[in-house]
C-alpha positions in Angstrom: 80.4 94.8 105.2 82.5 96.6 107.7 82.8 100.3 106.7 86.6 101.2 108.3 88.4 98.3 107.2 86.8 98.9 103.6 87.6 102.2 103.5 91.5 101.3 104.1 91.2 98.9 101.6 90.1 101.0 99.3 92.3 103.9 100.0 94.9 101.3 99.8 94.4 100.5 96.2 94.0 103.4 95.3 97.3 105.0 96.1 99.1 102.0 94.8 97.4 101.7 91.8 97.8 105.7 91.5 101.7 104.5 91.6 101.2 102.2 89.3 99.7 104.8 86.9 102.4 107.0 87.2 104.9 105.2 85.1 102.5 104.6 82.1 103.1 107.5 79.9 107.2 107.6 80.6 108.7 103.9 80.3 108.4 103.4 76.6 110.8 106.6 76.4 113.0 105.1 78.7 113.1 102.0 77.4 113.5 103.9 73.8 117.0 105.7 75.2 117.8 102.3 76.1 117.3 100.7 73.2 116.0 103.5 69.9 115.9 100.3 67.4 114.0 97.7 69.6 112.3 99.7 71.8 108.6 98.5 70.9 110.2 94.6 71.0 111.7 95.4 74.5 108.2 96.8 75.9 106.2 94.2 74.1 108.8 91.5 76.2 108.6 93.7 79.8 105.0 93.9 79.9 104.8 89.9 79.1 107.5 88.9 81.3 105.4 91.0 84.4 102.1 89.5 83.6 104.0 85.9 83.3 105.5 85.9 86.3 102.1 87.2 87.9 100.1 84.2 86.0 102.5 81.5 87.6 102.5 83.1 90.9 99.1 84.5 92.0 97.5 81.3 93.1 101.1 80.4 95.4 100.2 83.9 97.0 96.6 83.2 97.6 96.8 79.4 98.7 99.6 81.3 101.3 97.1 83.8 102.0 94.8 81.0 103.2 97.5 79.6 105.4 99.0 82.6 107.3 96.4 85.2 106.7 96.0 88.1 104.1 97.6 90.8 106.0 101.1 89.6 106.2 100.8 88.8 102.2 99.6 92.4 101.6 102.6 93.9 103.6 105.1 91.7 101.6 103.4 92.6 98.0 102.9 96.6 98.6 107.3 96.5 100.1 108.1 94.3 96.7 106.1 96.9 94.6 107.8 99.8 95.9 111.5 98.0 95.5 110.3 97.2 91.6 109.9 101.1 91.4 112.7 102.0 92.8 114.7 99.3 90.7 113.4 100.4 87.6 114.3 104.4 88.3 117.5 103.2 88.9 118.3 101.9 85.5 119.6 104.2 83.2 120.0 102.5 80.3 120.1 99.3 82.1 118.0 96.6 79.9 118.8 94.2 82.2 117.7 95.6 85.4 114.3 97.2 83.8 113.5 93.4 83.0 114.4 92.6 86.7 112.2 95.4 87.8 109.3 93.7 85.5 110.0 90.2 87.1 109.7 91.7 90.6 106.3 94.0 90.0 105.0 91.0 88.6 106.2 88.5 91.7 104.8 90.8 93.8 101.2 91.7 92.1 99.7 88.8 93.1 100.2 89.7 96.6 98.1 92.9 96.5 95.9 92.5 93.6 94.6 89.2 94.3 94.9 88.8 98.0 93.4 92.0 98.4 90.2 90.3 96.5 90.8 87.9 99.2 90.6 90.0 101.6 87.4 91.8 100.6 85.3 88.8 100.5 86.9 87.8 103.8 85.0 90.7 105.2 81.8 91.2 102.8 78.8 88.8 103.4 77.7 87.1 100.1 74.8 89.4 99.7 76.8 92.0 99.6 80.2 91.0 97.6 79.0 92.5 94.7 79.4 95.4 96.1 82.6 95.2 97.5 84.2 94.4 94.4 82.0 97.3 93.0 84.4 99.7 95.2 87.8 97.6 94.8 87.0 98.5 91.0 86.2 102.3 91.6 89.6 102.4 93.9 91.6 100.2 90.8 89.9 103.1 88.5 90.4 105.9 90.4 93.9 105.4 90.7 94.5 104.3 87.2 92.5 107.9 86.5 94.5 109.5 88.6 98.1 108.2 88.0 99.0 108.7 84.1 98.3 112.6 84.5 100.8 112.5 87.4 103.0 110.6 85.6 103.0 113.0 82.8 103.4 116.3 84.8 106.3 115.0 86.7 108.2 113.9 83.7 108.9 117.2 83.0 111.4 117.2 86.1 113.0 114.1 84.5 111.7 110.5 83.2 112.9 108.6 86.0 111.0 111.0 88.6 107.4 108.8 88.1 109.1 105.8 89.0 110.6 107.2 91.9 107.6 108.6 92.9 105.9 105.4 92.4 108.1 103.9 95.1 107.7 106.4 97.3 103.6 106.5 97.3 104.0 102.5 97.8 105.9 102.4 100.3 103.6 105.5 102.3 100.8 102.9 101.7 102.7 100.1 103.2 103.5 102.2 106.1 99.3 103.2 106.0 98.6 99.2 106.1 101.0 98.4 108.6 99.1 100.7 111.2 95.3 100.6 110.3 94.6 97.3 108.1 93.4 94.7 110.3 93.6 91.0 109.6 90.7 89.7 108.0 91.0 85.8 108.3 90.5 84.4 111.5 93.6 81.6 112.6 90.9 79.4 113.4 89.9 79.7 109.6 93.3 79.1 108.2 93.7 75.8 106.3 96.7 74.0 108.4 100.3 73.7 107.9 99.8 70.1 107.5 97.0 70.1 104.8 98.0 69.9 101.1 97.9 73.0 99.2 95.2 73.1 97.3 96.5 73.0 93.4 94.7 76.4 91.2 93.1 73.9 89.3 91.0 72.4 91.6 89.2 75.9 91.8 88.3 75.5 87.8 85.6 72.8 88.1 82.2 73.1 88.1 80.1 76.0 87.0 83.2 78.7 88.0 85.1 77.1 84.6 83.3 79.4 82.6 83.5 82.7 84.6 87.4 81.8 85.0 87.7 81.5 81.0 85.0 84.3 81.0 87.5 86.4 82.9 90.5 85.7 80.4 88.2 86.7 77.1 87.3 90.4 78.9 91.0 91.0 79.9 92.4 89.8 76.5 90.2 91.5 74.6 90.6 94.9 77.1 94.9 93.9 76.7 94.8 93.8 72.8 92.9 97.2 73.0 95.2 98.7 75.5 98.1 97.9 73.0 97.5 99.0 69.8 95.1 102.3 71.0 97.8 104.4 70.9 99.4 103.2 67.2 95.4 103.4 65.8 95.0 107.1 67.1 98.7 107.9 65.1 97.7 106.0 62.2 93.8 107.6 61.9 94.3 110.9 63.5 97.6 111.8 64.7 96.7 111.2 68.8 99.5 113.0 70.8 100.2 112.0 73.8 98.4 114.8 75.6 95.5 113.6 73.6 96.5 109.5 74.7 96.2 110.9 78.6 93.1 111.8 77.7 92.2 108.3 76.5 93.3 107.0 79.7 91.3 109.4 82.0 87.9 109.0 80.1 88.4 105.1 80.6 89.5 105.4 84.0 86.7 108.0 84.9 84.0 106.2 83.6 85.0 102.6 85.1 85.0 104.3 88.6 81.9 106.0 88.3 80.1 102.8 87.0 81.8 100.6 89.5 81.3 103.1 92.3 77.6 103.8 91.5 75.7 101.1 89.4 77.5 98.3 90.9 77.6 99.4 94.2 74.1 100.6 94.7 71.6 98.9 92.2 73.0 95.1 91.4 71.9 92.6 94.1 72.8 89.5 94.8 71.4 87.0 92.0 71.6 89.6 89.1 75.0 89.4 88.4 74.8 86.9 85.4 72.0 89.6 83.9 74.7 92.4 84.4 77.2 90.4 83.1 75.5 90.1 79.8 74.7 93.6 79.5 78.4 94.7 80.0 79.4 92.1 77.1 76.5 93.7 74.8 78.4 97.4 75.8 81.6 96.1 75.0 81.3 94.8 71.6 78.9 97.5 70.5 82.4 99.9 72.2 84.5 97.7 70.1 82.9 97.8 66.8 82.3 101.6 67.2 85.9 102.0 67.4 86.3 100.2 64.2 84.9 103.5 62.5 86.6 105.9 64.8 88.8 108.7 62.5 88.6 111.6 65.2 89.3 111.9 68.9 85.8 112.9 70.0 84.6 109.7 68.4 87.3 107.6 69.8 86.4 108.8 73.3 83.1 107.7 72.8 83.5 104.2 71.4 85.5 104.3 74.9 83.4 105.7 77.5 80.5 103.0 75.7 83.1 100.3 76.1 84.2 101.5 79.6 80.6 101.0 81.0 80.3 97.4 79.5 84.3 96.1 80.9 82.9 98.0 84.2 79.8 96.2 84.3 81.4 92.7 84.3 84.2 92.7 86.1 83.7 92.7 89.6 80.2 90.9 88.8 82.5 87.8 87.6 84.6 88.3 90.8 81.9 88.4 93.0 80.5 85.5 91.8 83.9 83.6 92.1 83.7 84.6 95.8 80.2 83.6 96.3 80.5 80.0 94.6 83.6 79.0 95.3 84.4 75.8 96.8 88.1 76.2 97.9 90.0 78.8 99.8 88.9 82.6 99.2 93.0 83.2 98.4 93.2 79.8 95.6 89.7 81.2 94.0 90.9 85.2 93.7 95.0 83.4 93.1 93.0 81.8 89.7 91.3 84.8 89.1 94.5 87.2 89.2 95.9 83.9 87.1 93.8 84.3 84.3 94.0 88.0 84.3 97.4 87.6 83.6 97.1 84.8 81.0 95.0 87.8 78.8 97.3 89.8 79.7 99.8 88.0 77.9 98.1 87.0 75.0 96.1 89.9 74.4 99.3 92.4 73.6 100.5 89.9 71.1 97.6 88.9 69.2 96.3 92.8 68.9 99.6 93.9 67.7 99.8 91.1 64.6 96.2 91.5 63.7 97.1 95.5 63.7 99.9 94.9 61.4 96.7 93.7 58.8 94.7 95.8 56.7 92.0 93.3 55.6 88.5 94.6 55.1 88.3 97.8 58.0 91.7 99.3 57.5 93.3 98.9 60.9 90.3 98.1 62.6 90.9 94.2 62.8 91.9 93.8 66.5 88.6 95.7 67.5 86.3 93.4 65.1 87.8 90.2 66.5 87.4 91.7 70.2 83.4 92.7 69.2 83.4 89.3 67.9 84.8 87.4 71.2 82.8 89.7 73.5 79.1 88.8 71.8 80.0 85.2 71.7 81.2 85.4 75.9 77.7 86.1 76.3 77.7 81.4 75.5 80.3 81.6 79.1 77.2 83.4 80.9 74.5 81.1 79.7 77.0 77.5 80.3 77.7 79.5 83.8 74.0 79.8 85.0 73.0 76.7 83.2 75.7 74.1 85.4 75.0 76.3 88.5 71.1 75.4 88.4 71.9 71.9 87.5 74.8 72.1 90.9 71.6 73.5 93.1 69.2 71.2 91.9 71.5 68.1 92.4 72.4 69.9 96.3 68.9 69.9 96.9 68.1 66.4 96.4 
């Protein structure tokens, strides 16, 4: 692994996601001011719009980066992100401007997140790939840990201040990347313009299809929990906005520690399926614990267990995809980003529907379903291991 490049990538990710996290505590309140009667509906639609645009376009960014290089795409994404934050800050009470801002955010998200994953795959040998992806996850986790707290403090100035700050943060990241970030994909390794673009679904073949479905379910269950957690806490123990910030902080911190410690230091090449399985078990237990949460501290404990599991799964799945893909890293990472976005479209929708039913476990139905899905996802790991073994046997003959 080329340490200087990795440090720059980590700084880009952390600063970018600090900017992204800054807006979390204030966006619903701004929407509430624009439309007090339909705020929840508009919030859900904006989240879905962001994820839907990202789902459609992330593979295109990845494919383009296989042709012209990673650096140009990452720089383009950072500028686009900055503009999207600025537009939301300037939107006032215009819902139209807010929707345009979120669509732009989704458009450029794949140019940053998925292409940086491809960049890390370029600069890390297969035996260090999981370590590299752990550092990526740690950087994102730290950004999400710091961002909401900063956003809460800045909201004292005005509700729009976090958006302007996020725009400045992302613009500064662009400047740093423009000066420091070197290209990772040499011209001789790029796909030629005359070559037909590789469909994202070409990557969805063989053993990897199990990992892509697994990536979807991990995000799907996480997004369903995120969409309902604050309402769940309000009903169960009158959670306050400050306490919600504490919950986000705990999840982000646990994720950063696990991915920067356990994943980076302990997981060797070939051990990824074992740690993914352990992560799914931790996640399922965390979900089941959350069903019985009637206090802030039990909720925090549940999220710590869940966070450990989620942080083990994500970098290992990403690492395996980049190791095993038979198409360009950009296409593979783009499809992985698309599956993540697809989970963020459907997860909040199902979570919200389940939250309205009080069947058996009071308001814990989204977490009961999340736990069951995590347990069933162990079958996907088994399917991948068996399919990969058959592929290797066939290749050796």
